[in-house]
N, C-alpha and C positions, 0 to 999 in steps of 0.2 A: 504494499498499499504506500503512495506517495504521500509526502508532507505538504499540504497546502500552505502555498504563502500568497496571498493576493491575487489568487486565481490561477497560479502556476504550481503544478506538482512536481516536487524534488523527491528524486530517487535518495533514500536514505542510506546511503554508502560511505565507507570509509575509503581512504585514497586504494588502499591494496583491494578492496571488494569492487570499487568501479573500474579499475584496471582488470581485474579478473572477469568481469562482465563486459568489459570491451573484447578482451582477447577471445570469450565465448561468442559474442557477436560476429567477430571477424572470421570466427569458422565455422559459421551457421549458413546455411543456403540463404538466397535472397538479400535484399538491401536492408540495411539499418542504419540510423543515423542517431547521432550524440549531440547535445547542445548543452552550452555552460553559462546559463543565464546570471547575471548580476542584478543589483537593483534598478540600474538603467533600463536593462530589457525587460524586467519584471512590470515597470512603468510602461513601457512601450507596449506591452501585451495589454494592459488596461485600455488603451487607446486605440488598438489595432486589433480586431477580431482574426485576421488572417494569420498576424505574427502568433497570437496566441494559440491558434490551432496547430501552427506549424512546432511551436515550442513543445506545447503538451503532447503532440503527436510523435515526439521522439522516443527511440526506445532506450535512452538514457538521458537523464535530465538531471546536472551535477550543479551545485551551488558554489559558483564562481564569485565570490564577494561575500566579505566578513559582515555585511548589512544583511546578506540573507540568512546568516546564522543567527545574527541578533534578532531578526524579524521573527525568525521561526520560534526562537526562545520565548520573545515576549507574547507570542500567540498560545505558548503552552505546548508546542508540538517541537521539541528541539532537535535539530540535526545532529547527526555524528561527528561533523566536523566539514569545513571547506575543502572543496576538491578542486583546485583551479585549472583552468584549461591548458595552461602552459606545463604544468607539472604532469597532469593526466597524459598528455601527448609525449612528452619526455620518457614517461614510464612504458606507455605503450609502444614507442619505438625500441625499447630495450628489449621487448618481448617479441617485435616484429623481427628484429635483428638476429633473434636466435631461432625463429621459425621460418625463415627465409621467404618473409613477405614482402610485398612491394607497396610501396608508398607513392601516391601521386600529389604534389602541391599545388594548389590553386589559390591565388589572388595576390594582392598587393601591386606596387608598381611594377612595370617591366622591369626585368633584371633582378628583382628582389628575391623571387621564389629560386631562380637559378643559383644565387648566393646562398642562400638558406641551405638548398640541397647539398652544395659542396661542404658547408660547415658541418651540417648532420651527418654526412658519410664519415667524416673525420672523427665526429664525437660519439657515432654509433657503429663500429665496425661490423661489416655484415648487412647493415642496412641498405636495400635495394630501392633506388628511387626509379620508379616508373616513367615519370615525367614532371614536366611542370607548365604552369601557364598563368599569365598574368590576370588580375581581376578587371582589365579594360577592355571588356568584350561586350557586344551589343547583342548577340544572337547566342542562346544556350546551345544548339544543335551541334555545331563544330566543335565547342568545348567537350561536351557530353561525349561524342564519336572519338575524340582524341583520347579520353579517358577511358573509354570502352577498349579501343585498340590496345591501349598500354599496357592491359593484364592487370591493372592496380587492384590489390585487395582492400586497401584503405584510402581515403582521400581527406586531406585536411583542406577544409574548404574556409577561406579567410578573406571573405567578402564585407564584413562588417555587419552588424545587426540591425535591422530584422533581415537584411537582403538574404545572408547565408543560410538562416534556417527555413526559409521559403525556398530558396534554390535547392536545398537538399530534399525538402519533402516532395517538390515537384520533379525532380531529375534523379533522385538516389537509385531507382529501379533501372533506368536505362544505361546508368554509368556502368554496370556490370559488377561495380565495387560491392563488397559485403558490409563496408562500415565507412561512413562519412563523419567527419568529425567537425563541427563550427566552432572556429578558434580566433575569429576576430583579427586582431594585429599581430598574432603570433609569429608570422613569416619575418615581419620587421625585427622583432627580435632575435629570432633563429638566424638571420643574416646579418645581424650585428649593426642594422641600422639603427635601433634603438636598444638603449640598455636596459636592462631590466633592473627594478627597485633592488638596492643593497638587502642582503640577506636580514638586517634587523627588522627593515620596513616588511618584509615577507612576513617573519615571524609575527609581527604585530598586527598583519592585517592592514597595513597602512600603505599598500601598493598605490591605491587610489590617490592617496596624499601625496607620493612621490611623483606620479604622473601630473599631478596638478601643479606642483612647484616647479617642475622641469618644464612643463606645457601649459602656461597660465591660459592659453585660448581654450582649453577644455573646461573652463569654469560653466559655461553654459550646459555641458553635458552633466558635470559634477552635482549641479543643484537639483538633479532628481534623486539624489541620495537623501538629503532632508525632506524632499517631497514623497518618498518611499517609507520614510520612519513614519512621517504624519499618517499616512493612510494605514499603516501598521496598527498605530494607536487607536485610529477611529475604529478599525476592525476589532481590535482587542474592546473597545468599548462596548461592542455590540454582544460581546460573549456573556452568557448568563452568570 
């Protein structure tokens, strides 16, 4: 049973359990997809029914964002812990390297996915990169065909939310991959274009704050966090 936080249902897994489920889906017939909503995405789902359908329709919904953990706790339905998209992806690639699985990288600006692929091959010896494609395309068809022809088992879809969630729901089966994972800006991090927050920020769940102080233009997006918490408190007030 999923834990509901403002209309989005989260799978209540530890990181280890989430990775195990990802590996299981990777080896299961058919197409499956995983999403990693944070408070900003939850707020988007409240305003966009198609986004909500895509997020809740995922086979794996992981809480990426300390705000989700606080929100679930305030609502009396605590989650086991935060499962960030980037940490989930890193752990999944370790398993893929051992299992001879093929990965396709989709998203970001031209050249970024290729650089990410080079870095990931070095970091995960044995990882097979099936192909790459930037996120600046107009039609899904040619990209879907390229992924299918690559024989990828897994696709990291980094198109930004909610575009990536809708894309995976719409195209997952046609790609021929068994698992697609929506990962926002992770390719920028994997490529070295963007530095991840220092470990101390990660441990404190303050990666959002580090992104804000290093990229002040994100302030508009960050304002959704206090709005999210207000909505959580409103929801809590409705509880008997």
